[in-house]
C-alpha positions, 0 to 999 in steps of 0.5 A, a space after each residue: 499500500 502506497 503513503 497516502 501523501 496529499 498533492 498541491 499543484 501550485 505554479 510558479 512561486 516567487 522562492 522566498 515567498 514559498 519558504 515563508 509559506 513551508 514554515 507555515 505548511 511545517 507549523 501545520 503539520 506538527 500540530 496535526 492540522 494538516 495531513 502529509 503533503 507534496 508541493 509540486 511548484 517552480 521558481 523564477 530563476 535563483 540559486 539556494 544553498 545549505 549553510 555548509 557551503 563554500 563561498 567560492 561555490 556560489 555564482 556572482 550573477 545570481 539571485 543567492 539565499 542561504 537556507 536551513 536545508 541540508 545540501 550545497 548550492 543548486 539552481 531553481 528556475 523555470 522547466 524545473 519541477 520542485 517538490 517540497 515534501 511536508 510529512 510526519 516521519 517520525 517512523 522513517 530516518 533521514 536516509 530512508 526518506 532520501 532513498 525514498 525521493 530518490 527510488 521514486 524518481 528513478 521508477 518515475 522516470 524509466 515511466 517516461 522513457 528515461 534510465 535513471 540511477 541513484 549512487 551510494 556516496 563513498 565515506 568522507 565523499 561529497 554527498 551524492 544524494 540525487 539521481 542520476 543518469 547511467 553515465 552519471 550526469 545529475 539530472 535532480 538534486 535533493 535537500 531535506 531538513 526534518 524538525 520534530 519529526 516533520 520534513 521540509 524541502 525536498 527535490 528539484 528536477 531538470 526539465 527544462 530549464 536555462 541548463 547554461 545557469 549550471 555553469 555560473 556556480 558549483 552545483 552540489 559541491 561538486 566541482 566535476 559535475 555535470 548537469 542533465 535536464 529531460 530535454 536534453 536526455 529527449 533530443 539525445 533519444 530522438 524524440 520530444 520531451 515530456 509535459 511538465 505536467 506529464 512529469 509531475 503525474 509521473 514523479 507524484 505516481 511514482 512516490 506514492 505508489 510504493 512507499 
């Protein structure tokens, strides 16, 4: 039986507004005033980064904001699917939640015709959390926080964003990472890019099917 998470589609939301809303969503869940929810949205162009990010990794010519999640710098922008999970996970550990997101997104991409994998992080190395192509290009980033048993933040999946933005900073704390998008992968397969609604449907279906 799947995880009974409510889907909330928001469209494009300015990042600072979404951050303020997320605090409210978390408080509602902590107080038992709302069920587990997955918010699906996108943002105008911005780089967000966790507190351990090296300032040298940040862009000089894009807006950037520090946030209270794990992970390093990542880009958000039009053409990207962002998913914020606000859920009670007292019965699940942080590693379990990240793997649930990774595995669900891998299954979603497979259903859309894109082979993908998750990777384990070697001890002492920078985190490899996220979703990768078999040739080790990163197509989705993950960064979470858990407060009083409730998650916030989540994933960012590159559907058809401006990929040039990723060349203006060090993504995910990985100097040699190559980011990819579904549009690029579709072009390599000589087929059309799935629509935003198709990607949202596939992601939600896979994440909630067998949790």
